[in-house]
N, C-alpha and C positions, 0 to 999 in steps of 0.2 A: 332299670330307668337310671338311678343315680352314675350308675357307666357309663349312659350314653350323653349323661349332662357333664361328666367328667371330661369324658372325649372332646366331647364338644368345645367345653372351654380350651382343654390343650390346643385343639387346634386352631382356635381364636389366637391364644396368646401366639403360637408359632407363626401364623399370621403376621400379628402387629411386628414380631418381633424381624420377621423378614422385610415388612416395609419399612423399618427404622434404619434395618441393616442397609436397605436398597438407597433409602433417602438423603439419608446421615454418613453412612461409612463410606460409600461408593463416591466418589472426589470425579469431578472433571478432570479429563484429562489436560484440558486447555487452560486449567486455571494457574500453572505455575507461571504460564506465558502473561496472562491479563493480571497476574499480582503486581506485576514491575508499572508504578503508577508515575514516576516522576525520573526527570533525566535532567544531566547539566548542559544550559545552553551554552555553546560556545560564541562569544560575542565577537561581532565584524570587527577587523583589525582597522584599526585608526590609519594607518597608512600603508603604501605599497613595500613588500619587504616579503620576498619569494622564501626566502630561507624560515623566517619567524612563520609563515603561510603555513609550510609544508609542515612544522612542528605542532603547528595548535590545532589546526585538523585535520589530522592524522587519526586522533580516537574516534572519530564519527564516520570514519569510513570501513567499510568490509566486505572481505573476500565472501562469496558464497559458494556454496558447494550443493547441489540438490543430488544425492544419490536415489537412484531406484534400481535394486536387483545390481546387477554387475556393471552398470554405466550410471556416468554421474555428468553432472551440467554444471559449467564452471563460470562464474560471473564475479559480479560485484554487486555493491549499493552502498546506500547513503543516510545515515540517520536523521531524520528532517522535523523529528516531535516528539516532544518530552513523552516517556512510557517507553521506550526502546520499537517505536516504527520506523522501519526501513524502508524508503524507496530503493524499486531497480525496475530492472526489464521482465515484463511475463514470460518471453522467450525463455529466460535464466532459470524461471521456476514451473516452467510450462509442464513438465515431465513428472507433478505431482510426486516427489521424492522428499526423501528425509531431508530437512533443510539446515546446514552448518553454517553457522558465520565465524567468519576466522578475523579476530580482532589485532589492534595494531601492536599490541603486546606481546603476542604469543598466544590469547588465550582463547578458546572455543566457547561459543554457545548456541542453542537451537532457537529456531526460531518455527511459526507457521503462516502459512496466506491467508489474509484475510481479505483483502482485494484483490482483484485482476481485471484487467483490458485489454485483451486480444488485438482489439483495434488501436488502441493507443499504446500497445507493448509497454503496459505499464502494470506494476503489482506492488504494494504492500505488505510487508510484513511484518508481524510481533516477536519480537527477542522476548527472551526469559532474562533478561540482564539489563541492566542501567547502560546503555549507549550513551554519552553525549551527543548534541543534535544541532547540525549548522541550521543559519536563516536561509529560508528560500527569496530571494528576490526575482522580482518579477518585473522590474523595468525592462524595457526594452536594451536589447545589446545593438550596438553599433556596428558596421564594418571597421575592421583595424583593433578591437579592441582586444587586449590582452585577457587571454584563458588558460586555466590550468585543467588538465583530463587527469583523475586518481582512479586509479583501479589494479585488476588485476589480470594481466595479458599473460595469454597463452597458458599458464598454469600457476598453482596457488604458490609455488617458490618465489612468484613475481608477485605477489601481493603489494598493494599498497604502492605502487609505482607511479610517479610524478612526471609528467612531459605539460609541454607550453608553447602555447602557439597565440595566434588571432582568430578572430572571428573572419570568415573568409565570406560569407556573403549570410543573410537571413532569409527566411520564408521559402525557404526551400519544399518541393515535392518531389517526393519519392516514390515509383511504384513497385512494391515487393512482390514477389511474385509466390507463393505459398506452395507447399506440399503439395494441394490438392489442386493446383492448376488456377486456382483464384488470386486476385490479385490486392493486397490492402495497399490503400492510397496513405501514404503518411504525409501532412501537410504541415506549415510553420514552423519546418526543421531548420534547425542552426548549423551551418555549414562550419568549421574550423580544421587548422590544419595542425593542431597538436596532436601527437603520433597515439594512437588507440588500434588496441589489435584485439583478435578474437580474447573473451576473457573482461575486457575492459567494459562492456554491455552492462548497463544499469549502474555505472561508476559516476560520478557527479562531475560536470562543466562547472568549473568555479569562475569567480570574478578575481582579480587582486587584491579584495578584502574577504577572500575566503566566505563569501556567500553562494549559495548553487543556484545557477541558471539556467541549469540545462541538466537532462539525462542522456548519456553518451549510448547509442542506440544501432549504428552501423557505421561502416565504411564501405568507399568503393573499393574493393580488392585489387583492382587491376590498373590504379592508379594510385600517386603519392599526395599525402596530405589530403584526404579528400574524408572527412570525419565527419558525422552530423547527431547532433544531439535537440532531444525533444525540447522544446520550451519551457521554462518554468511556469510559463502562463496558460499552459495544458495540465499541470499536475497540483497547483498551490490551493488550488479549491478541494481537490479530493482529500487533499492531506489535511486543510483546514476543519472539514465534513465527517473527519472520523471519529 
């Protein structure tokens, strides 16, 4: 009888130890990402200065690689909220691969996707690094307004490429034919002529003060100077509600 009691006691102790190990010893794999709570805000430029703009906003802009197996998707993103929150296009990270962010100083960090909306072609990433962030300006843009596109055209070796142009039109509507033959309609797009290429997807469209007015998403490949960005009014509330 005593042996049975001892065995039962040992069994209970083992169960309790296992439970304690499971609850206290096994950390959430996302813990390192969510531990970043604050980042520096990059203040709005007070005057129009292209050289100063490029220097000041660069720390907030990242190249993105989403690698899965032997393939990888390359794109761009911009930090838009304190705590390492990076906005990009959904199609850049839609392969659900391992996400690596390439920073302006040559460093890299990891990120996870915490929000996605395929219809809007938007995704929000959470980095495990304190990335400075830019202000989102959702005021109306106007035709002729000077804008800057920043991103990673073609390949990661060209990350943090700046191009300059003007807003060509507003409230554009584009039909996108998807792989499954369905059609996705993107509305309220900003058309601009700042040069963008494959890999610029998810990178910011900036005004002359270094504020985010759009997220570059696509271009007309058989035309010159016809790029399109998702306007800030579409995503500002998404970021505010994170």
